[in-house]
Steps between C-alpha positions, in 0.01 A plus 500: 500500500820533303694190402855458379671171421859423586607216272778300660622543857433783739756552774322659794766693685495846663603672174227342289245550775573871499434512127183292527370712787545808285290332230234413756495857633468645150230266375311408814458128554716313256468132421841362411514168319826312511622173355719419798629687800809486718531681832814670617598379850495862615140557395218503752239735359123510476433554131257786417361304206381156400738250346346231281699210361492376143597137440671273753659680793548227760592137431191281460508333842561829678225671303246230589555548873535877480176548308284310747659450845291295742669583829539878498392683816571491873354272767327705770568267792834366383715273714810663357612763252828552320639767271763502229637786292742555214748786488539432129156629403337620822240223504356362822288195572312377806395144574231420756436150630226334701633190673325235709701498823415139582546331163761748365305521174515819294129562463534810287778703335471834323728773372491871428756679283567806290728291282514402136351197329796283599446574870125447477538174309762362739306601811177354365668171417661481844172577677323233297760239584511561875123523548400182680863400561631387837792700636679171555479424127658821369856360511650838583343653185774345287262275306261790450778719362590235244134452410454875454773516238353201319143629497584858409741400227833661410545844654769746397762557770389863525163370626628244750460749783126513424471137608754529780310773685187282501684224683661757729156633596364149554804411709442807717137402552600150608770644728242727663271203559784298651598787729145523629499129587838526673376789714194298600704187574480391865715188484810453712744495212541782246324420174683556173293313236129563543404277207643184657530604865880473513673669792814709493660246733438223247684692228787582737534133597510394137776751437708411806441126537436392142737747336235629259615816324235593244136608508417233244644227722303629798188473287586147395541401863202664673307683221571843650512762224328281241153644551440870437876558524475813716720345771788415265696823573471429875619143455797636305577742786508211747734303275726802448512567876592138563779509241643819646531334842711215361 
């Protein structure tokens, strides 16, 4: 196997890929060793050769998670699934959750992605943190988002979307789970917060009679929206509709 070393940075964009593919075609399988690598946002190619990294490529905390993720995979009989994707780099990620319907405990959480080390590290950290958590203790994912940044360490702004899509996928999974519970609900009053059993009527009364205008204040009053957070957009819609009528 041939080997050539690029000392410094290798920008993987369509132009360089064309050149590298020509090398691979001419020499068969080519092993390309690079010191560091940066992907063009327009690149979404399957490389026809192996890339090996020399020296540190990812920050230490990212590298630790990326090299040995504990929660990769998909749950076969999942209670809910959610997907996130980035138009910046073409990466997608799926979260699958198994939730105890009676206790609202997240029994298991796993992820599957075609993303980079940043995505894998963030998803693995998130899955670890929510395993065994109660939906009612998630605080709308805000605390988890702060914790993610602390545990993963400083991330360049160009990599922020790698973490964001993980939370987007998790949020979609929780929203799917909530929707399933709402559809199964047989109570007299429409349910809006499945974590705390808060009805739509309760939120409307708080808006009209108590003059509450923010999602945060609704949460402070009746806890709605402070669990998994998937009902927060719906609470905001109710508040917006109330404001528009006055």
